[in-house]
Residue, then its C-alpha position, 0 to 999 in steps of 0.5 A: m450596507h450598500e456598496c457604492t464602489p465600482i464592481y470590478d474588483e476581481i476578474l471572475a466578477l468581471n467575467g460574470i457581468l460581461d457574460t450577461l451583455d449582448e455584445g462581444l467584449l475582449v479585455v486586455n491587461s497592462k501586460q498585453r495578455v488576454v484576461c477576459i473573453n465574454r460569452h457573446l464574443q466566444d459565440i461570434l468567433g466560434i472559439h473556446r475562450e478557456n484556450f486563450i486566457g493568458v495568451e499574448a493579445g497581439r497574437f490573438i488579434r492577428q491570428i483569431l480576430a483579424p482573419r475573420i474581418a471580410e473588408e481588407s481596408c477595415r482589417r488593416e485599420i482595426l489591426q493597426n489601431l489594436l496593435n498600436n494600442s490606439p482607441i477605435s471609435g465604431i468602425l463598421c465591418t463584416l465579420q465571418s462568424p460560424g453562423g454566417a456573415r454579420r455586420v458589427r461595429c468594432s470599438c476600443r478604449i482604455v480604462d483610465e481609473g478604477p481597479i482595472g485601470s490601464m486595461r483595454v476593452i475591445r467591443l464588437s457590437d452587432e449592427p441592427p438592420g436598417i440603420r447601418e450607414n446613418f450613424v453620425s459620429d461627433t468629434s469625440g467619436q460617440i454616436w448619439i442615441d437620439e439620432v437612432l431613436r428618431q430614425n427608428e422608434d419602433w426598433y428602439r422600443l423593441f430593443i429596450e423591451n428585449l434587453n436582458e437588463g432592467i431599464g428605468l427612467i426616474n424623474q427629478e422627484g424620484v418617481t419612476v416614469f418608465a420601466n421595461q418588462r425586465m425591470a418589472d420582472i426583476l422587482g416582481y411587479s407589473v410594468s403598470e405597477m412600476r409607473g408612478m412608483p417612487v424609487s424609495a419603495v424598492v430600496d431600504e433607508e440607506g439606499a434611499r439616502c444614496l439615491g436622494e443625494y444623487l437626485q440632489n446633485l443631478d447637474s453634476a452627477p457622473h455616470e456611475v456603476f455600483e452595487i445595491d440591494l433592491i427590495r422585491k414586491d414579495g419582500n425578498r432582497i436581491h443584489t443588483l448591479m446598477a448603472t445610473t446616467p443623469i438626464l440633462n436638458p439643453d441648459g444643463i439642468g437635471r431632469g432625472f436619470l436613466v438607470g440600468v439594473q442587472d440581478i447579480t444575486p446568483l453571481k454574488q452567491m457564487e462569488m461568496q462561495l468562491r471566496e469561502s472556497e478560496e479561504k478554505y483552500r488558503s487555510l488548508v494550504e497554509l496549515s497543511a503539514e505537507a509542503t506545497l509550492i507552485h511554479r510557472d515557467g520554471k520559477i517558484i511563485f508560491i510556497n506554503p509554511a510547510g514548504m519553507r520548513l522543508l527547504g530550511a527557509s525563514s521567509p518566502k523571499e528566500v525561495l520565490g523566484r528561484d528555479a524550481l529545478d534548483i531544489v531538486h537533486p541532479e539525479d532526479r531533475n530529468t524526471v521532474r522536468s518530464f513530469s512537469a511538462r505532463d502536469l502542465n498539459g493536464e495529464e495525471t502523473p503518479l506519485i514519485e519519490l525523489q531527493v530535494v536539496r535544502l537551502d543549506g545543501m542537505t538532501v531530504p527524501v520526499e514523496g510528491r505529485g504535481t498537477r495543473t492549476l491556475f495562478e493569477g489567471m495563468p497556467a502553472v504547476q502545483v506540487v505537493m510533497r511530504d518529507i519521508t525521512h522517518r519512513r525511510q529510516a523505519e524501512e531501513r530499520l525494518q530491513a535491518s531487522n529482517r536481515h537479523l531475523l534471517l541470519l538468526n533463522r539460518i544460524i538456528g537451521t544450521s545449528a539444527s542440521a549440522r552433523t558436527p560442531a566443526e561444520l556448525l562453527e564454519t557455516a555460522l561464521g560465514q553466514t554472520l559475515d555475509l548477512l551483516g556485512y562485516e569484513g572479517g571474523a574468526v572462531f577460537l577454541p580453548g587452548a591447552g592452558p588457562g586463558e589460552a585459545t587456539l584458532q579454529y577458523l579464519r576469514d579475512m583476518p590477519k593470520e597473526c591475529l591470535e598472536l596479536m590478541e594474546s600479546t595485548p592484555a586488554s584484548p576482547l578475546i582474553k577478556t571473553h575467555t577470562t570472564g565468559l562475557p561478550h566484549y567490544l572494542e570500538l574506536d567511538r568508545n575511546p579505547d586505550p592506546l594498546q587497544s587502539r594499536l590492536l585495532r590498527d594492527l588488525g586493520f579494523t575500526a571495531l571488534a566484537s568477541i562473543p563467547l560460545i557457552v555450553e554449560p557449565g563453561i565456555v567452549g570458544a569465542l566468535l570474533i567479528g571485525s568491521k572496517n567501516r563501522r566505528s561501533f556496534p549498535p545495541e540491536e547488533r550487539a543483541l543479535l551477535e550475542a543471540i548468535g553466540r548462544e545459538i551456536g553454543a546450543g548447537i554445540l551442546r545439541g551435537m554433543l548430546y546427539q553423539r551421546l544419544e547415538a552411543a547410548n542407542r548403539e549400546a542399548n541395541l547391543y544389549l537387546d541383540i544379546l538378550t534377544h539371541d540368548i533368550r531365544n536360544a534358552d527358550n528353544v532348549s527349554n521347549i525341547y526338554v518340555d516336549l521330552l517331559i510331556d512324552e515321559l509324564d502322565g496325569e497331573p505332572a504332564q499337565h503342568a509340563r504343558k502349561l510350562k510349554d505355553g509359557i515358553k511359547k509366550g516368551i518366544e512370541i514376546t521376543a519376536n514382537v520386540a524384535t519386530i518393533r525394533k525393525i520398525r523403528e530402525s528400518q530405513v527401507g522405503l515402501f514398494p509394491l507387494n502382491l497382497e493376495t500372494l502374501i495373505r495365502e502364504e500367511i494362511t499356510h502357517y496355520p494348517d490346523l485353522h479353518t480359514h476362508y479367503r475372498g479377495m482380488p489381485v492387487e498390489v499395495l505399498a508396504d514392505d517386508l514387515l506387512c506379514e507381521v500384521f496378518t501373523n498377529l491378527i490370525g495368530n490372535a484368532a487362533k489363540h483366543g478363538g477357542p475350539g472350532v474357531e473360523v477366520m474370514i479374510t476379505v480384500e475389497d476396494q474402498d476407493e480408487e486409491t485404497v483397499l480395505v482388508t478385513v480379518a474376522d473370526t467367530g471367537p468371543g469378540v471384543p467388548d465395546d469399552a475395549k475397542e479403542t484401547i486394545f491397540h494401545r494396551f502394551e503401552r499402558e495397562g493398569g497404570r504400568r507398561g506391559s506386554q499384553g496386546l503387543g501384537l495389536s500395537i505392532c499392527r497399529m504402528l505398521t498400518a500407520r507406517y503404510g499410510g492407513r489405519i486399523w480398527v475393530e468392529d463386531r463381526v455381527p453388528g450389535q453382537p460383540k459376542e458373535g466375534a470380532a472383525f479387524r479392519f485396516t486400510l492399505r494404499k494401492a501401488r500405482r503402475n507407471n505407464 
C-alpha cells in the first residue's frame, strides 16, 4: 500500500529528510523552541546542532544567527522579522561562515496545515554566482524560476543535473519527457531509457491509479508531497519521497507535472528499526518489575506501572506533574538533587540507596540510579529504582542470626574456659544482655526448700525482684523451678492481671525464665527482661533456651572437671605411695639377694642371680612409670641444653660398656628429661646386645634448624616387622597392655615433646642381624644476638 499522506509525522523523519537538502533549514515549534537544524545549516554556521535542540529560538537567533550577518541593515531587518514571527521573503545578505563569506538568501514562513502546522521554517539558500541582483519578486514574494532560466540556461542545467534529488517531467499522457541523472540512478535506468517511458512502468497497480487520478485533475491538482513505492529496473522496490507540482499553460490547462524524487529506503528502514526499538523499550519499561520515572525541571513527566505500585498510585495522573523531590525522604533530598544535576550533564553516577515517600506517607527503601535521556526532544533524567524492603529485612535477619551465633559461640567459649560455675553464670548473663540488647537479667539458684530460689546475680533489675517473683503464684520463675521448662511472660500474649502487675512492678514488657538443667535435675534459672519488646520471637526463644542448655552443660563440665582433678590427685597419691614403697622393698630385696649370692654356690646361687635380675627389672619399671608421670605433669618449658655434655655424662653411667662418641658442640631445646632418652637407648643396647656389644653415638646437622642423633649397637638388631611397633609395645602387646618396651615408648613421647621424631634402622642397611641404629631429631636452640 502507498501512503499518500504527508511525510512529516515525526521530528526524526523530518530531520532525515531535511538533511538531504542543499540549503540551510531551521525549524521552530509553536513553543518557540528549536526542534530541527539540518546538516547544511550546521555546516554553514559551524556549530554542533545537538547542543541547540530545545533551545529558545530567540536566543539562538540573537546569539548564533544574527552575529554572522555582515550587513547591518540586513541584520536588523532579519532579526526584527524573525523575533516578531513575521514572514521573510528572500532577503539577500552576506553570511560569515567557517569556510569564508558566502551570499545567502534568508526566508521564513509559517506552516499552516499538516502534522507540523504552526511551526516556522527558516531557510538560508546559497546565492548562485552571476544571478545575485537580477531576481525579481512578485507581489507574493515568490521568485519566478523562469526568469532565472532565461538569464542562465547553462547554470540551470548544471543545477538540475547535480541535484541530490531525482527530477522528472511528466506530460499529460503520463510519459516521461525529461529525467535527470539522479532520477535515472534511483530507478536503475539510463537517462535515455527514461525518456519516453510511461510513468506506470515504475509503479505498481495502486501507484498507477493514484498518478492517473492526479493526471486527470491537473487543472486543480495542488502541490503534493507523499510517500510512494517505485519499482526499479531490476524489479526491487524502493521507498521514495515524491513531490509533484502541476505545470499549467497560461490558460490554466494542465500540460503535465514536475516530479521530485528522493530515495528514503534507508531512512524508512531506520524509522522502522527506531519504531521497533521504541516498542521494545516501551514494552520493557511497561512490563518491568523495576520502577521507572522521568523528571525534567524538577517535575515528574513519566512513570511506569511498577513506579505507580511503588508509590501507591492507582493512575499516572496522581504522580505526573509532582515535584520529584516530594517522593524523596528529606534526609536524602540533597543527595538526589546533586546526583540529578550530574545526571543531566551526562555524568555517570553510582547506584545509591535512599528512602522513597509513598503517596500514603509511608517510606520504602529503594536502590536506584539516574541517567540523562531525551523526552519529547528535550533533555531529562530517567531514574530506575527497585524496592529493597525484602533485601533489607533479609539483611536484618542475617545480622540478627550472626549476633545470635556470636553470642552462642561466646557462651560456649565461656562455658569451656570458665574455672568455676560462678564465673560462668556471671559472664554468660552479661554476654546475653549485651549482645541481644535486653535491659535486665538475673540468675537464680535453688533455695533451701522445695520451689524456693536464691538470687545469685542481678543486673539492671529491681533488688526486690525475687520477692516479687515468689509473691506471684503464676510467675515464670516459680513455673520454671516447678516444671523444669522455660516460661515466658509477654504483654502481647494478654497475661492475667497478676502477671501484668508483676511486669509493671518490675518495669518490663516481657520476661523469660530459662531453666539451667544438669541431669537429672534443674540447678537454677536465667531470668531475662525487656523494656521495649512486648514478646520474644521464636528465634530468640530458641536462642535463649540453647544458652540455658549450654550454661547447664558448662556447670556439669565444671563439676566433672572438679571430680576429675580430685580423682587425679587421689591416683597420684596412690602412685607416689606405691612407687615409694615398691622402690624401698626392691632395694631391701636386692641387698638380701646379694647376701644370698655370696653365701650360696651352685644351682641355688644361680637361682639367686635370676631373682636379682627380676628385682632389677622391677626397679626399672618403677623408674619408667615415674618418668612417664613427670612427662604428663611437667609444666616447665623447653630451654637450651648442651647436648655433648649430656651425652658424655650418660656414657659415664655405663663404665663396662664399650661406647664410641663422635659429635659436635651444639645446644638443643629440651628439658631435664632428655637424659632418659639416652638412658633407655644405651641401657637397651647393654641389656640385649650380648657379650662384647659396642655402642656408637653420633651427632650431626640435619639442616639449619635440626640435629640428627644416632645411637647404634652391634647387637642382634630389630626385625623389619617390629621396626614400626617397637615404640608402642607397652601400650598394646598381644591384645593387652604390658610393660615390655616401656623405655622406647618413653623415648617416643620425649622426642615428640621436643618437636622431633624417633625411628630405628639397620646399622648395616639390609642386614637386620648386624645391629640396630636408633635415630632421632632435636631442634637447635637459637641464640639471641
